[in-house]
C-alpha positions, -999 to 999 in steps of 0.1 A, spaced: 68 151 92 35 167 102 16 134 100 41 118 122 38 146 148 0 144 147 2 107 155 29 112 182 8 138 200 -24 118 196 -7 88 211 -5 107 244 -43 104 247 -44 67 238 -50 55 274 -82 75 274 -99 61 243 -133 57 261 -135 94 268 -123 102 232 -151 80 218 -176 97 240 -162 130 228 -167 119 192 -203 106 198 -214 139 214 -197 158 186 -218 138 160 -249 147 180 -239 183 182 -233 185 144 -267 167 136 -287 191 159 -268 220 145 -278 211 109 -314 205 121 -316 239 139 -304 256 107 -326 234 85 -356 246 105 -349 281 92 -358 271 57 -395 264 63 -396 295 85 -383 316 56 -407 299 32 -437 312 52 -423 347 51 -411 348 15 -441 330 0 -472 337 19 -493 315 -4 -468 288 -15 -478 269 -46 -482 232 -39 -470 210 -67 -472 173 -58 -438 156 -60 -427 120 -55 -398 111 -32 -365 105 -50 -328 101 -40 -318 124 -68 -307 156 -50 -326 179 -74 -358 160 -72 -354 156 -34 -353 193 -29 -386 196 -49 -401 168 -27 -389 186 5 -404 219 -7 -438 201 -14 -438 186 21 -431 219 38 -459 235 18 -483 209 30 -473 215 67 -478 252 62 -512 247 46 -524 223 74 -512 245 103 -518 279 89 -490 304 83 -489 319 119 -491 285 136 -465 272 113 -442 300 123 -447 291 160 -441 254 154 -410 261 133 -396 286 159 -402 260 187 -384 234 166 -354 258 162 -353 263 200 -354 226 208 -327 218 182 -304 245 196 -310 233 231 -301 197 222 -271 209 202 -257 228 232 -264 200 257 -244 177 234 -217 203 230 -213 205 268 -210 168 272 -184 166 244 -162 192 263 -170 174 296 -151 144 283 -124 165 266 -116 182 299 -108 149 315 -85 138 286 -65 170 284 -60 172 322 -51 135 324 -25 137 296 -8 168 312 -7 148 345 8 118 327 35 138 309 46 156 341 47 122 359 68 107 331 92 136 331 96 137 369 99 99 372 125 98 344 145 127 359 148 107 391 163 78 371 189 99 352 226 96 362 242 125 380 264 135 350 231 145 332 225 172 357 261 184 354 255 192 317 219 205 317 207 238 332 181 234 358 162 264 344 160 246 310 146 215 327 120 236 345 110 253 313 104 219 296 84 208 327 61 239 326 61 259 293 67 230 270 41 208 287 15 236 283 23 239 246 19 202 241 -15 204 259 -27 231 235 -13 211 206 -31 180 219 -64 199 220 -59 209 184 -51 173 173 -80 157 192 -104 182 177 -88 176 143 -95 139 145 -127 137 166 -146 170 161 -138 190 130 -143 162 105 -178 156 119 -185 193 120 -176 195 84 -189 163 69 -225 164 83 -232 200 71 -214 191 38 -238 162 31 -267 186 37 -251 211 13 -248 184 -14 -285 176 -10 -295 213 -14 -272 219 -44 -246 195 -55 -234 220 -82 -228 248 -57 -211 223 -33 -187 210 -60 -178 246 -67 -171 252 -30 -148 221 -28 -127 235 -56 -123 269 -40 -117 258 -4 -84 239 -10 -68 270 -26 -74 290 6 -62 261 27 -29 260 8 -23 297 14 -29 293 51 -6 263 54 23 283 39 23 306 69 27 277 93 59 264 79 80 289 97 61 287 130 78 256 145 113 271 143 101 304 158 83 285 186 114 264 194 136 295 195 112 312 219 111 282 242 149 280 243 151 317 252 126 312 279 147 284 293 177 308 295 155 334 313 143 308 339 178 294 343 192 329 351 163 335 375 169 301 393 206 309 396 199 344 410 175 330 436 199 303 446 228 328 449 209 359 461 232 363 492 263 363 471 248 388 446 240 412 475 274 406 492 294 414 461 271 443 449 265 424 417 228 434 414 234 458 386 254 433 366 227 406 371 200 431 361 217 439 328 223 402 321 186 394 328 175 424 307 195 411 277 181 376 281 146 389 286 148 412 256 160 383 234 130 363 245 108 393 239 120 396 203 115 359 197 80 360 211 70 390 191 80 372 159 62 340 171 29 357 181 28 378 149 30 346 128 6 329 151 -20 357 150 -18 357 112 -37 324 112 -70 338 123 -74 369 101 -59 351 71 -84 322 74 -113 346 79 -103 367 49 -100 336 27 -135 325 40 -149 359 29 -135 354 -5 -150 319 -7 -184 332 5 -184 359 -21 -176 334 -48 -205 312 -35 -229 342 -37 -219 349 -73 -222 313 -84 -255 306 -66 -269 338 -82 -259 324 -115 -276 291 -108 -309 307 -98 -309 333 -126 -293 315 -155 -302 278 -151 -331 256 -143 -319 248 -108 -348 242 -83 -328 263 -58 -352 287 -42 -343 318 -22 -351 303 12 -330 272 4 -302 294 -8 -302 313 26 -303 280 44 -274 268 23 -254 299 31 -263 295 68 -251 259 67 -220 268 48 -212 294 75 -210 264 99 -181 251 79 -161 282 85 -154 277 123 -141 241 120 -122 250 88 -107 280 107 -100 258 137 -82 233 115 -58 260 104 -53 271 140 -47 235 150 -20 233 124 -3 263 139 -7 248 174 8 216 161 39 234 149 44 249 184 35 217 201 58 196 179 87 219 190 78 214 226 73 177 223 108 174 208 123 192 238 103 170 262 114 139 243 150 150 247 146 145 285 127 112 281 152 99 256 182 106 280 197 73 291 188 63 327 210 46 352 216 11 342 204 -18 363 220 -45 343 210 -78 359 193 -69 391 212 -93 414 207 -85 450 237 -70 469 253 -94 494 253 -89 531 285 -69 536 309 -93 554 346 -85 546 360 -61 519 353 -34 493 379 -36 465 387 -12 437 408 -29 410 426 -7 385 397 18 383 399 46 358 371 72 351 364 102 330 334 124 327 321 120 291 349 126 266 370 146 291 403 137 305 407 110 331 397 121 366 409 88 382 438 67 369 444 31 378 431 32 413 435 0 433 423 1 469 411 -23 496 387 -12 523 381 -38 551 349 -41 570 348 -18 601 377 4 589 376 41 585 393 51 552 400 88 547 404 103 512 425 135 512 442 157 486 440 190 468 408 201 452 401 184 419 422 154 429 393 129 424 382 123 460 344 129 455 345 111 422 360 80 438 334 80 465 306 85 440 317 54 421 310 30 450 272 36 451 273 37 413 264 74 408 286 70 378 294 40 357 331 29 356 352 36 325 375 7 332 384 -16 361 360 -31 387 347 -24 421 336 -54 442 319 -60 475 329 -93 490 340 -104 456 307 -95 438 310 -69 410 288 -39 419 280 -33 382 259 -65 383 240 -55 414 205 -41 416 209 -4 422 185 1 451 199 -30 468 234 -17 465 226 18 477 205 4 506 239 -8 521 251 28 522 244 59 542 257 92 526 263 126 542 274 153 518 290 187 524 258 205 513 231 191 537 201 185 514 168 187 532 133 188 517 102 209 522 87 183 545 85 174 582 116 166 603 103 130 606 99 125 569 133 141 562 149 114 585 127 86 571 134 96 535 109 73 520 114 45 545 79 46 560 84 13 578 108 30 601 93 29 637 91 60 659 117 46 683 142 40 654 136 75 641 143 90 676 173 68 681 188 79 648 182 116 658 199 110 692 230 94 675 232 124 652 229 149 682 197 161 665 170 150 690 173 179 714 168 207 688 141 188 669 121 183 701 122 220 706 107 228 672 71 241 673 56 207 664 86 186 672 92 159 646 60 170 627 74 205 621 79 214 584 115 224 578 108 247 549 124 248 514 159 233 516 155 231 554 160 269 557 142 270 591 173 253 606 209 265 610 237 250 590 249 227 618 213 216 625 208 208 588 239 187 587 229 168 619 195 161 603 213 146 572 234 125 595 203 112 613 189 103 579 220 83 571 219 66 605 182 57 602 190 33 573 214 14 597 238 10 568 269 -11 571 288 14 548 290 51 555 302 77 530 310 112 544 318 138 518 334 168 536 305 167 561 320 194 584 339 217 560 311 243 557 304 247 595 315 270 622 337 257 650 308 251 675 286 234 649 316 214 636 323 201 671 287 188 676 286 173 641 320 157 646 308 141 678 277 128 659 299 114 632 322 96 656 292 79 671 278 70 637 311 56 625 314 31 653 312 -4 641 307 8 605 329 8 574 334 45 567 348 63 537 355 99 547 364 127 523 382 151 547 389 188 543 400 194 579 428 168 584 425 170 622 392 151 620 407 120 604 439 114 624 425 82 639 415 67 605 426 32 599 439 42 565 445 76 548 446 77 510 462 107 494 450 114 459 469 137 436 458 144 400 436 113 400 462 89 413 470 74 447 501 92 458 504 80 493 486 55 516 489 47 553 480 58 588 484 94 600 516 85 618 531 66 588 523 94 564 538 121 587 569 100 589 572 98 551 573 136 549 554 136 516 522 153 503 502 145 534 527 160 558 528 192 537 490 194 538 490 189 576 517 215 580 498 240 559 466 236 579 486 238 611 502 271 599 468 284 589 
């Protein structure tokens, strides 16, 4: 499991292999200069410990024991030629140069790592965002927005830290261990074999702690998602909270969620922080064992290990502790990152809207037909049952009925916001399920009850991605929607930023902006989902005037809350419990005296 996760996380950096190879190269140089800088300490100590070192001629040999004797002989010659004080100066200068080169190499290794980690985080966020835009609407009906935000922020950050650990585990720590380890074998292979026996024991004990970390991390992230979701809901509904005096209740709910997250994070951090002291304590045990065994080699055997070489050995061995410690910390990071990657992959694995064959939509010429259409959300009950309906070009068709009757669902099926359960919908005889989505939706302008505007300029809100729209087309669309006058009076006219969710405008102005956006597309089909139900009388009048202008010479599907607005519709379809109960003009349905007449009488009475 761990190996798979290491590979999964490392794959995120695959597009940036050149930077990873540079990172590896500079780490090799860093490790080499690190060994050289410590190795320079050995002749320095030799001058101090043995003021008149005995020079015993020795031949070069690849045998580690004889090589140490040869190295000692060469150092003694250098000290003799330079003199002891001059030798100290030269050796000190060598140490300074080696440390300088080591740190320059270290900087350039991190220089490349900074690019990789930032690029991967950018890529993950782009993938999540782009995938979210392709998900069907029913996904957002099931998932909490706060949870999605948590995955986009907290989980991506955890994956970033886990990626750092994995990259260092592959491209840094092995080099930082292997190069000093080779040097340790050269100085004393006996002592190094002893170390290799002791180290895995401490590593096993450290790994035991990490097994519980992933579950704790996942629980903490899920609790944070609940906290963010509650916060997002509170911000969205702050007016209602204040109006109903529900602040205290919301505070208590938030406190409960926040306390749950607090408890989870305390458990998580306690386990996480155990990694560092545990690895350091195990390192001290290993170091003590090394001192005892090395003392035995010097005192009880014929080992050529001299005190200055032993101190150099311990100094080099100390360089193994940081990467070994970092490996244990990377393991803990991996556990947290794996939990976060699982949560991110849940979004990326969610099925996107299907674009089956990508056939272009036809130029709308005659009819939209719904043939025996049924639909249910997931495994729930049928929302629409055996709907058959013909909408002729140029007609205004109104959908009315009680709340929950299926009006919005039926309208959402035409631009394929949901895929049909059974039956077909055709435009001029062509099945919409076989059409390319963008091509299909380009035929339609949609105005919803909740006027959705974005934190952008008035012009860009009308264009909505159509940057080929000319200035004249934009202004004409605004005029048709009765929006041009108030937009022109904004501080920077069409270049004025409307604020988050268009909050710088009134409700009626926002709705007219959304109508202008629909008109700017010049769509042959218009879908109006209760576009005036949330407005005051004055705003409704202006919006209704705009809608009447928009609907001229267009095929319009209108979901009506106020029945007075659709009396002139060519066809009124009454939906009741997901079925077509009545169908006809206003006059015909009034004459029938059925559901529609009761709805009209009720609104007239109100």
